[in-house]
N, C-alpha and C positions, 0 to 999 in steps of 0.2 A: 439606282444598277452604280457601279465604283470604277466598271469596266470599259467604262467610254462608250458602252450601247447607248441606243437612244431608250429613254425611260416609257414604257409601255401600261395601261391600262387594261386587264382584263375581266371581261364577265362571261360567266359561263353558267350557261344556264341548264340547270338540274342536278341533283346532289343524291344521284343513286350511283353504282357501281362505277359508270365514267366519269362521274362529276367529280368524285372523290381523286380517283386516278389523276385528273388533269389540273386538281390544284397542288398535289403533292410533286407531280413531275414539272412542272411550272416552277415552283420554289428552287426544287433541284437547278433547274436551270438559273436561276438568280433573280428570277420574279417574283417580287411580294407584292405589288400592288393588284389585288386580285380579287372580286365579288363574286359571289355565288348565289342565284335567285334562284329558290325551292318552290315551288307553289304548295306542298304537302308542309304541316308541321313537325316534318324530322327526317332525316336522311333515310337512304335505303332502296329508293326507287322502285322497280317490281319485286323486291323481296319484303319491301314497308307494304306495297299493294294487296300482294296474296299471301294472307293468311288462314285461306282452307286450310281445315282438317287433313293431314298426309301431304300437304305441300311439299315438295323436294325436288334436288337440283337432277337432272339427268346426266352432266358432265360429272365425273370423277371429283370428291371434293380437293385434292390436292392439285388437279388441275384449276378446279375453280377458285382459285386462290390468285391474289398480284404474286409477281414471281418476286417481289422485293421484302414481298409481310408473308412468308411461309406461317402457317398456323397449326402449331404442336396438338391444339384441343379436338381438332374435330372427332365426332364421335362414330361415324361409319364412312365406308368407304364414299357414297353419296349420299352427301347432308341434307337434312331437314331445313325447308325455308327461314325456320326461327332461328338455328344457327349461322346461317349465312349473311342475316341479317345482325346479328350482335356480333359477329367477323366484321361486317363492314362498318358497326359503329366502334369497335375497338381499332380499327384501323384509322378513323378519322380522330379519335381521340389521338393516339401515339403521335402521329403526325399533326396534331395540331390545327386540322381542317375547319371545325367548327368556326373559328375567330372569323372564317371569310364569308359564311354561311348565312344569309338572310333567308329567314322560312315565312311561307305563307305570302309569298310574292311570286305569281303565276305572270311571267314576259308575255304579254299579247302583242309588241311592235317592236318591231325594230329597225332603223330607218338610216342608211348611211349618208352624208350630207357633203361627199368627195373628200371628207378629212378622217373623218371619225362614224361610228357607230354611236346612234342616240336610242336609246331603248327604255320603255315605259313599262309598269307594272299594271295589273287589273285594277288595283288600289291607287293609282295616281302617282306613283313613286318612278322618278326619273335617273337614268345614269349615262354615262359617257363610256366609250371606249373604244380603244383602239383595233383589238383585235377580241370576237365572241369565238364560245366555243361553245357548240349545241351538245348536251349532254344527255338529252331529253328521254333518248332510249327508244324503245319498238312498242313493248311491252306495258302502255301506261292509261291505253283509251278502249276501256271494257265493250266489245263489242253483246248488243242486246237484240236477239231476233225482233224481226217484226210479227210477231205473235198477234193474232187475233184475239182480242178480249185480256190480255195478259194484265189491264190495269183491274179487272174483273175478281182476280183470286183472291179468296178471304183470308187466306192462310198466310205463313209466311214467306216471304220472296225474298231471295240473297243470290247473289251475284258472287261466284269466287270472286273474284277481283277485288270485291268490298263485299268481303265477306262479314257476317255478323255475329258475335262469339254470344249475343244475347239470347240469339234464339236458339229454345232447344229442340234437341233432336231424337233424346232417348226416348223409347217408346212408341214414337210416331209415326205418322203414315210419310216419307222423303220420297219424292221425285226427282232427280239428275237430267238435266236435257244435256247430250252431249257425250262424247265418248274419246275425247283427247285427252291428253296426260292430265288436267286437272280433274274430269269427271274419275278417271281411272283411278286416281291418286284419294279420290274424297271419298268412291265406293269402297275402296281397300281400309280407309280410316273409318268407316262412318256405320259399317255393316254389322258389327258386333252389337251394338245399342239402339237401333233403330227399330221400330217394329216390323213393319216393313218398309222395302226400299224397291222402288220401280226405276230404272234405267232406261230413259228413249233415245234408240240407237237410230241417227237418218242414215248413217254407214258405217259398217263393220271397219276395225282396226287390226291393222296386227301389231300384236304386242310381242316384246323382246322378255325374253325369263332375265332375269339378273339378280345375282345373288348381292347383298348387300351387306358385307361383314362389320362387325364392329370392331376399329381399331382396342386392341387391348394397351392394359395401363403399360406394359415394359412398352410397346411400339411411341406411345406417347410420351414417354420418360425419355426414349431415345433421339424422338426429334426436337426435345426441349433441350436436353446435352447438346446436342449437334444440330444446329440450323440448318447446317450446308447441305447434309444427307438428304433432310427433306427438300429441299432446292434442285437436289443430283435427282432425287426421284419426281420433282416436277418435271424437270427436262425431261427424264426417260420416257415419262407417259406423256407426255408431249409429243416427240418424235412418233412413239408407237400411234397416236392416235391421228398424226398427221400421215404417216404412210399406210395407217388401214383406214378406219371407217372415213375419214374428214374426203380421200382421197377416192375412198370404194364410190360414196354416192353421184361424183361427179362424172362416173363412166358408169354407163346403164350396164355395160356387156362385164363388168368387174367380177372375178369368182369370189372375190369377200363378199359382195351382192349376195350371191347365189348359197352361201354360205351362212348368211344372216337368214336370207328366206327359208334355209333347212332349219336351222332353231327355230323360229315364228311356227311354222308348219307344227315340229314336234309339238312346242309348246301349248298349241290350238288342242293339239289330241290328249291333253289330260282333261276337257272337257267328255263328258262321261256321255250326256245324252245325244244324241246323233240331232236330234233336232235343233238343240241350241246350239251344238256348233255349226250346224248349217248358216244360223243365222247371224253368229259371230265370224265366219268364214268371209274377208275383205273379198272385192272384186278386183284388185289393184295389184301391184306387185308389192312388196317389201322394200320399205324404205320409201316410195313414192310418196307419201305423206310422211309427214317426220312421226318417226317409230315411236310407240309408246312403250315404258321399261315399266314392266312390273311385274313382280315375283308373287302379287296375291288377289291377282284380279280374278282370272279364271275361279279360284278357289272361293273367293266370294261370290261370282255371279251364279253359281251352283249351289248356293244355300236355298234352305226351303223357303224363306220368309222374302227371298231376291226374286223378281222379274225381270226379262229383259223386254221391253216394247218394242219392234221394227216398224209397226203401222205409223203411215203419215200422221201430225200431230195437226189436227182439224183446227180447236180453237182452245183457249183456255178459257174456262169457268170457275165461277167463284167455289165449286169443290174439288176441282181437281184439271184434269186433263181428260179433251174429248178428242178420240183419235180418230182417223178417215171413217174407219169401220163401225163406227157410233157407238164406242166404249167409250165409258166415263171413267178413269183410272183417279180416285179418290183419293186427296194428297192433303195433309196439313203441313207441310212443308215443300216449296218448289224451288230447285238450287239450279242457277244457269249456270251450266260449265262451258261457256260458247266462247271463250277466248278474247280476242280483243281486236280491234280495228289497227292491223301490222300496217298499215298505207299512211298512218298522220305523222310519225318521226315531230318535226319538228311543229306542224300544226294543231290547232287553228291560229297562230302566233301568224299576225302579217307581217311579213320582212320583203325591205323595199330597198332596191342598190342606188347608187348614186347619179344614175343615169334613168332611174323607175323602173327596173326589171325588178317584177314582182317572184315572190317565190309561190305563191297562189296560183298567179299564174302558167309559172314553168313547170309546176306539178298539177296541173288541171286535169291530165290525163291520169299521169302517174309520177310517182316520184323518182327521178333518176340525179345521180351526183355521180360528178367524175371521182373514178376509186371509191365511191360511197362517203367521202369526206368534203368536196367542195362541190359551190356551183356556180355556172359562168354568170359575171353580173352583179355576184355578190362578193365584192372583197376582203379579205383577214375576218371573214367567215367560215369554220372547219365544223363537221359534225366527226362524233365518234359514235361508233356504229350506225350510218347511216343506211341510207338507201342500197341495196341490190350488193350489202355484205357477205361475210360467210355465217349468216344467222342461221343456216340450215344444217353445219357440219363442225363445229369446232365451239372450246369455249369463248363466249364472249369477254371475257376478262381479257384471255390472250389476244383478242383482234382488238380490244382498243387501247393493249399497250402497244403493239405496232401500231397503231394508228397515229396515236401519239408523239411515238417517235417520229414518225414522218411529218406531222404538224409541226414538232418542234424545229424541223431544219427549217420549214417554211418561214417561221415566225423568226427565227435567227436573219435571217437575210431581212425582216423588217427593223429587227431590232439594229443590224450591224449598220445601216441606212444603202444598202443594195437596191431597196426598194421601200418607199410608202405604201404601199397594196398590192396585193396580190390575189389573182383568183384564176382559175382554170381556164382554158378559152373553150369557144363554143365549138370549135372543131375538134378540139381533144375529147370532148365531151362526147358529142356525137360519135367519133368515130369508135368511144370505149363503149359506148353504149350499142350502136350495132353489133361490133366484136361480140359482148357479153349475149345478145341476144343469142346470136346466133349458136355460140357455146352452151348454153343454157337449154337447147332443142336436145343435145347428147347426153343430158343428165337423168338420172333413174325419176327427177321429179316433173319431168315431161314423159313420160312412159304411159299416161292416160287415168289421170285420178285428178279429182277435182279438193285441193286446199290451200290452206291460208300462205302457202308460197308461192300461187300463182298470181299474177297480175288481171287486168281487165280484158287481156287478149289472152290470156293462161298462157303466159312466158315466165318460168320461175324467176323471182325477185329475188333471187341470191347469186353471190358469189360460184360461177361455175364450171372453178378452174380447180387447180389442186389446192391445198395448202401452201405449199412450198411457191406456189405462183405467188399467192398472198404475199407471201413472206417476203422475197424476191422484190415485188412491187413497192412495199413497204420501204424497204431497204433505204431508197432515196429517191426524192421525187427528180422524174424528169422535167426542166426546167420549161424546155421546149414545147410543154403542154399546158404553161399558165402565160396570164397576160400580168407584167411587170408595172407598175405605175410609180415613176420617182415622185 
């Protein structure tokens, strides 16, 4: 660096959306000594992991874009996963991110010696850093249910997060376990080609109808000619989202939620068969679980060759799934659309602070972090989209951008010599978690359903205040909440 600041070395863990962002913004700030370690063989994070049929984003494409890199080539209002992956790859190329990435290196250990972080990968590679940025994401450890006999299945077995494109579906008997977004998207994408389709439902979900119009060539040409117009549209949609759905879900009595519920109920009425409609009717409020957005699921589930099974699964057998009513549902292909272990974050990595604080011990009961970014006793370690952030009600790209700007303000203090190490205090972290837990009880996520948003206590694990409040908290660190070491 040439501005008199202390030179710093950064290690970024993960080359998904947040890791790419971290590299770009660190370079913008004048930092060039950056290494990114990615466990896979290419970048992309959740959009690399999830390539099942029908995968798409439920956040508008223009909003699910970096603010500094608008994409005039989005084909639809809500983009398919492959387009998002291509977009991330294109941004990485344009900003020359890949020169900092080493693929096939999973960081398994990070330990601070009181001066710097010492990291080790599964292959034995080592590195040293002044600052570590955890960009490991949330949706990267698939959840495989403990179903009796799963290994006995004689057909093709796939998880939506580990899709095997070589598995043929056309004309075959396909079973899907799950009713969340990945299951619903898969149903709509494969229904025309399969011989029979059986959806195994543990609990019904509210499905919000959503049009997904294509962008016209004229619209895309306009975005190309005037990139600022797309940036303005990004900001306008962001404002509408923040003042609409994002704020509604943190207020269980919101009239916006009531309107969403009405839309979901009206959509359910498109299911003609009364018995099927009854079985598809959830026993919880709309948005208590993450809303499933689909314009074709109800049409697909009513096809003659599609069955909904809501009897509990007893066990998996070689020929299919046997439910507790004794029926064997014969299958050629079994798809686990069962989501992710959303409490992992940086785990199973072992992270040890300078006086022996361990992330595994701090998170033994459940993951917590000050403002979802940092953990007491682990200095100069910052997470993007860490525990208890706005994962349930906003674009994670915008969340990560706000968090990165916050982190850079702390990094500036390290670089300019204000401090050598910085970490949140235990008192500030505990006070934040106590306030967050109380506020979470007032959200729609706490109105009586079982979802992946809830921790072991039944407390929603997400940011429970308005998005405006998140933006305000990310504007500048409250340094009284931090421990600074010279």
